[in-house]
N, C-alpha and C positions, 0 to 999 in steps of 0.2 A: 194894676196889671190888667191888660186887655183880656176879655174872655174869648174873643175871636179876632182874626185879622180884619183890618178895615177893607171895605169894598172899594173905597175911593181914596186915592192919594192926591194930595195937592202939591203944587210945585214948591210952596213955602216950606213944607215939611222936608222935602228932598233938599231944598236949598240950605236949610239949617244943618242937615246931616253933612252936606258937602262942605259948608263953611267951618264946621268944627274939626275937620281933618280926620275923621274916623276911617275913611276909605284908605288913607295912607298909613295910619297908625295901627289899624285893626283890619287889614285887608281881607283876610280869610273870613272873619266874622261878618263883615259887611256883605261880602259875596254870598255867604250862606243865608244871611238874613233876607237879602233881596230875592235870592233864588227861591226861598221858601215862601216869601210873602206874595210875589207876583201872581202865582196861580190863582190866588183868591181875590185879586183886584179886578174890578170891572171897568175902572176908569182912572186915568191920571189927568187931573184937571190942570189946565194951563201949562202943560209941559213946555219948558223952554230949554231943555237939554240937561237938567240937573240929574235925572236918572241915568242918562248915558254917562255924564261926567263922574258920578259916583261909581258906576260899574267899571268904567275905564280906569279910574284911579285904583280901585280894588284889584283889578287885573294887573296893573303895573306894579302894585305892591306885593303881588304873590298870591292872590286869591285863586282858588281852584278853577281851572279852565272849564270844567264841567258845570260849576255853579254859574260862571259867566255866560256860558251857552244857554243855560236855563233862563237867565235874566233876559238874554237876547230874544229867546223864543217868546217869553212873556211880553216883551216890548212889541214884538211883531204882532202878537195876538191882539194887543191893545191898539194897534194901528200906529205905533210910534216907529217911524222910518229909521231912526238911528239904531234900531235893533239889528238891522242887516249889517251896518258898519261894525257894531259891537261883536256880532257873530264872526265876521271876518277877522277882527282883531284877536279874538280868542283862538281861532284856527291858526293864525300866523304866529301867535305866542308859543305854540308848541315847538316851532322851529328855533325860536330864540331862547327858549327856556333851558 
């Protein structure tokens, strides 16, 4: 068990989460996990879109839009441009939900 959230996320950790399908099978939990984790992260190393893919998959699976907006805000704070696209997706999901 971790005593504190990590400061740095690397793309391989996010890639493994994406590949195991948790965003689809446990959408709300992944949305909450990422939303609670990102405020503590100072860097996502070698991001190649896995964080966006995880969050978008969680949103599509029914994650709370508020959690996805928090993820998007964290992504933008970290300089990940897909954060804006994720924020728009979360805002548009309210119309389709």
